[in-house]
N, C-alpha and C positions, 0 to 999 in steps of 0.2 A: 675413729675407733670408739665404741661404746664403752662408757666408764660406768662399771657395775658398782653398786652400794658396797657389796661385801664378796670378796673371793675367798673361798674355803679350800683348804689344802688338805685333801684326805677324806674319804667317804667311809671312813669306820661309824660306829654307832655314835659317837659324840660329834663327827662332821655332819652326819644326817641330822642330829638333833638341833645343831646350829641352823642347817637350812630350813628346816621346818619352823623354827622359832623367827628366823628372818622372813619366811613367808607370812607368818602370822602377823608380823608387824609390817607387812606390805613394803619390804626392802627388796631390791633386786639383788639377786645373788647367783653364784655359780660355783660348784664344787668341781675341782680337778683332781683326780684320783689316777695315780700310776698303774693301778691294776683293776680288779673287779670291785664291785661294791662290797664293803665289809672285806676287803681283800686280806687283812690278817687274819680275821675268823676262818677264812676260807682255807688258809695254810696252816690252821692247827691241826693236831692229830684228828684222824677221822672219827674217833670213838670218844673225843674228850667231853667231859661232863664240867659244866660250869660249877663254881662253888657257891655263886649265888642263886637264890630261887627267880623264878619266872618275872615276878613283880619288881625285882630290883634291877633288871635288865630293860624294863620298858622306857621308851621314849616318848616325848610328846602326849602322855597319857592315853597311848594306844595300847590296849591290853595284849599281853603276850601269853597266849594259851599254850599250855604244857600239860602232857598227861603225866609225866614224870615229876617229882619234886624238884628235881636239879635239871634243866634242859640241857641238850646236847649241842654240839656244833651244827648239825643238819637243822635242828630246829631254829636256832640262832640265824642262820643263814635265810631261812625260809621268811622269818620274822622281818628281819633287817631289809632284806632285798623286797619283801613284799611290801613294805612301807615305801621304799623308793619308786616301786611301780605304781601303786595305788595313788601316791600324793604327787606322782608326776614331778619327783625332784629333779632340777636341772643340774645334769652331772655330765662332765666329760671323762670317760673312761680310758685307761690304757694311756694316759698323756702324763709325763712326768714334769714336775716344776722344777725347773734348773735354778733360777735366781729370783730374788724378790728385792727389788730396789726402790727408792723414792725419789720423785721427781718433782719438788715442791711439795704440794699437799697430796699428790696422786702417786700411787704404787703402779710400778711397772713391773709385770709378772711374764718372764719368758719361760716357754715350756718346751717340750721336745717337739711340740708339734706347731706352736703358734705364740702370738705374744698379746697379753691383757694388760687392761687398765683397770683400777678399783680405788674407791675411796677407803677402804677398809680391807684388812687381810687377816684371816684366822687361820693359824697353823694347827691343825689337828692330826697329825701324822703318826701318832703312836710311837711304837719303839720296835717294832718286830722285823724291822729290815737288815739290821747290822748285828751279826752275832758278836757276843763279848769274846773275844779270842783269848785262848790260853798262852799264846806266843812261845810256843815250845817247838822244837824240832819235828818235822813229819807231819805237822798239824795241816798241811796244805795236801796230803795224801788223799787220794779218791776215796779210801776206806772211812775217813772221818766224816761224819754227818752232823751238822749243827742244827738241822731241821729233821724232825722225826713226825711220820705220819701216821704209819700202821706197821705191824709187827711180822707180816709175812715175808718180806726179803730176808729176815734173819733167822730163818728156821734152820736148826742144826748147825749155827754159827757161833763162834766164841766171840761174845759180845763184851765190851768194856762200856760202862755208863759212867759218866762223870757228873758228880752232883747229886744232891738229895733234895731237890725241890720237886713240887709237882710233876714238871715235865720228866725229870729224871726217874721219879718213882714210878709213873705211869709207863715209861718206856722200860723199865726194867721187868715189871710185873707181866706186861704185855708179850714182851719177846721172850720171857721164860715159859709163858703159858703156851707159846707157839714153838717150843722145843729148843730155844736157845740155851747156850750155857753163859750164863750172865754173872759178871764180876762188877761191882761198884766200887768206883774209887771217890771217897768222900773227904774232903777238907775237914769238916767239923767232926765232933765226937759223936754225933747222933744224928737221925734223921730229922730234917728241919721240922719245926714245930707248926710251920705254915702250910704243911701237907694236909690235904683234904681229910677230915675227921673220919671218913668212912673207909678211907685208903690206908692210913697210917699204920692201924694194927695188922692190915695184909702183909704190907712189906716188912714190918719188925718181924712177924711171924716166920716169912719165908727165909729172912735172914738168919734167925734164931734156929731153925730147923736144918740150915745148911743150903737149902734148895737155890738160894742166890748167895753168893759170896759177897761181902763187902769189908773193905778196908777203911775203917774210920781214921782220921788225922792223917791221911795219906795226900799225896799230891802226883799227878802224873808229870813226868818230866821229859819223856821222849816217845815218840810214836815211829814204829817200823813198819815194814811192808807185812810181817808175820808175827809181830809181837809189839807189846809196849812195855816201857820202864816205868817204874813209880818208886817213890820213897816213901816208906811206911811211917808209922807214928814213932817208931824207935830210930828213925833215921836210916833204916836199912834199904838199900837198893835192891829192887826185886826186878824180874823180866819174867813176863808171862806170854804164852801164845795168844794170838789174838786176830780175828778176821775183820771186824768192824769197831769202830769207837763211836759211840753216840755222846757228843759232847753238848750236853744239856746246860752249858754254863751262861745262859741268858742272852739277852738281846739288848741294844742301846738304841736311843734316839739318833738321828742324823744330827750331830753336833756341829760339822762343818757347815751344813746347811743354815742351821739357827745362827752361827757366828756370822755367817756371810750375809745373812738378812738383817744384821746389825743388832742382835739379840745379845746382851750381856750375859755370860756364865761364870758362875761362882764356885770357888770350893772344889774339893775332891770329887765331889759328885756332879760338878758342872750343872748345877742348878740354875735354869734359866731366871732371870730378874723379871718380875712381873707384880702388878699391884693385885693382891689376893681379893680385892672387893670388885675389881673391874675385869681382871685377867690381863689387862693391858700391859704390853712390855714397856721398856724405855725408849722404844721407837713409837712415836704417837700413832694411834690407830693401828697398830700391828699387835694382835692378840693370839694367846695360846689357850688350847682348851684340851683337856683329856690328859692321858697318860704322859705326853711329852712334856707336861710340866713339871715332872718329877726329876729331872736329869737322869743320872745313873740309878737312881733309887725308883727302879720301875714298880715296885710293889705299893708305892705311895698313894698312885691314882689308879682306879678302874672305872668300869662302866657305872657302877652304882653310886659312886661318891662324886664323880664328874658331870653326871648329867646336868647339874645345876649351873655349869659353865657357861651354857648356850644363853640361858636367861640373863645371866650377869652381863656378859658380853652386849647383848642387844640393848638392854638398858643403858650401857655406858654409850652405846653408838647413838641411841635416840636422844640421850641428853644433851648431845654437843650441837 
């Protein structure tokens, strides 16, 4: 069995950047991706706009040309998938990595389709695969959606949106404008300060005028077939009619996979332990790159500030 220099898990923007950096340094590499190229971006809401400008999303100094100041999902898909085609990046798609283990100095990687060996492994799996569950009765009902793509299925429906993040606000505004009756249940006392600056006034104005109902300092405690029950900021229990719940409560890395790969996780946020100068974990030659480095704090890393991980990792590998 061929032993590759680097096996990269995940073909998101940072995984692609790691592959390009490996290629530049004449290292033999392979990416294994459980879905399509930049699978997380593919599953973003259809009309999502990035907070970052196009130049901040570039990898490997390849220009990202966008007509709009803030590129959207489709432009990003064209950019990253175009790079994968043009640079002929070595990727196996729709193949899930099941285990990473070490036999001496060599890693053995078992996937849903085959087995591989590698001298180094980079985990760049992001965080979009596992919803951050509320763990309340009724959360498993079909009416509960942890992923939101477009507003059209929710026209003329009574919608409850959980949270006040960018995804929550986008879902609330888009479904409202397609005729949904929208109620937001928000733990905090106000809309998150992290919401895109050009969107925040829109949601605040819709709430102020009563077009979108918002219960701040509140918590959803049960979901029923035709209603939801929540506790408001006064501690009062309320029940309202409901057709769908959009639980935009965030997503988490696959912590079980990280632990089973030998990576130490620390603290409440389950932060993976790694060397910030090389991105190497406590398992020699096992590296982390991108959003997965932040544990539960998924807002710590994003494309524009983790692009440097690829170069840091390659420098470490070459120096050994």
